[in-house]
N, C-alpha and C positions, 0 to 999 in steps of 0.2 A: 392230811384230813385235813379241814376246815370244821370249825365250832355246828354243832347244828343249831336251832333253835332251842331257845329256854325261856324260862319266866322268873320273876323274881317273887321271894312269896314275904308278905306282909308278916311280921313274929314279933313279941314285946322284945323289946331289946335285944336281939338277936332278925338277921334274914336268912332264908332258904334261898334256895330254887329250886325248879323244879326239870330231869331234865331227859330226855327220850332217845331212845335207839332202836335201828331195824333187829340188832341181836345184842348179846352181853357185852361179845367184846367192845361196837359205838358205842353203848349208853356209857361203858369206864372210861371211855378217851373223850366221851362230851361231855361228860360231869369235870374231866378235869380242866376242859378247855371254857366249860360255863365258870367252875372257881376263878381262873386266870384271868376271861377275859371281867370278871367283878373286878379284879385287882389292881390291875392295868388296862388300857390300852392293847391290844394283844397287837394291834394291826400295826402298832409301830414300831413289834420285836422282830430281828432276822433273822434268829436262830444260828447262832454263831457258835456255840457247844452244841453237845449230846452226852447224853449220861444215860446208864441201863439202869434200871429200880424192878426188882424184886419184891415183890407183897403177898401174906398170905393171910386168911380170916376162918372164924371157925364158920360160917355162912354168908351169902351176899353182901347181907348187909354191914355185918364185921369188916369184910372183904373191900369195900366201899370207903367205909370210912377208913379204916388203916391205907386205903391207898392213896386214900383225900390228907390225912394227913402226913402221909411221909411227901407227897405232892409240897403240903404246906411247910413243912419243916426244910423244903429244897430252896424257899424264900425264903423261911424268915430264917433259919439257921446260916441258910449259903448264898444267901442276895440274888439269885439265879430265877429271872422271869421265864415262863415255860409257853413254847411257841407251837411248838406241835409234839404232837402223840403217838407213837406206834403200837400198841397193844398186841407183843405176835407171837404172846403164847396165855391162855387162856381157861384154867380152867374154876370149877363150884367154889372154889377157896384159896386158889392162888392167880396169881398172872405176872407175868414180866414183858415189861415197854420200853422201849426205846422213847424219849424225849430230847426236844432239841429248846437252847436259851439262850438270852442275853443276858449277859452279869449288870445288875442295877445299877444304871448311873443313872443321877439325880437330873442330870445336864441335859438327857435326853426322855428321861421315861415318867409317867408321871402316874403315881399311886391315887386311884380313886376310891377304895376302899381298903382297909387292913381287917383284915381274920384274923383274931386270936386262937380258934381252934373250930373242929371238925365235932359234932356234936353227935350221939347215937340220940335225942331227941325228936320223934315223931319221924327216925330213918324208913326208908318202903326202899325197899329193890322186888319189884313182881312186873309177872310178864303181864301184861294186858291184850290180849288177841292176840296180831302178830306182832305187836312192840313191846319192849322192855321202856318201862319207866322207873325214875326214882326221884325222890324227895330225900333234901338234905339243909339240916337248918344249921350255921352257922353262929362264932360266938363272937359278936364282933367289939 
């Protein structure tokens, strides 16, 4: 699955993304892919490894923040850059996913933006008519 369109949001000292999806599963996958597209050129990734992730939250917004925080830990803590995301189990308060990744190699991968944290500031995950939308602000 490749990333859906997203747009960067201007925000003082931080920046954010607005993401859409046809359903919640696609929305959460698109949010992950958008975050990594902001971090690096994801077109340069191969997807040489695979990792299973399981995340819970108290509601959809908390689940989104926890999901992206878990993925940010995969990058900051393990130096793995995410190429693809497949959410194979999704419920309102938990999800399970498989992600493909490349180990960071400074000779190959350019880091465009460093993200320190995923914030709850102005977090939104909502259905608008037939689509799902999310707004996420990052601390940089």
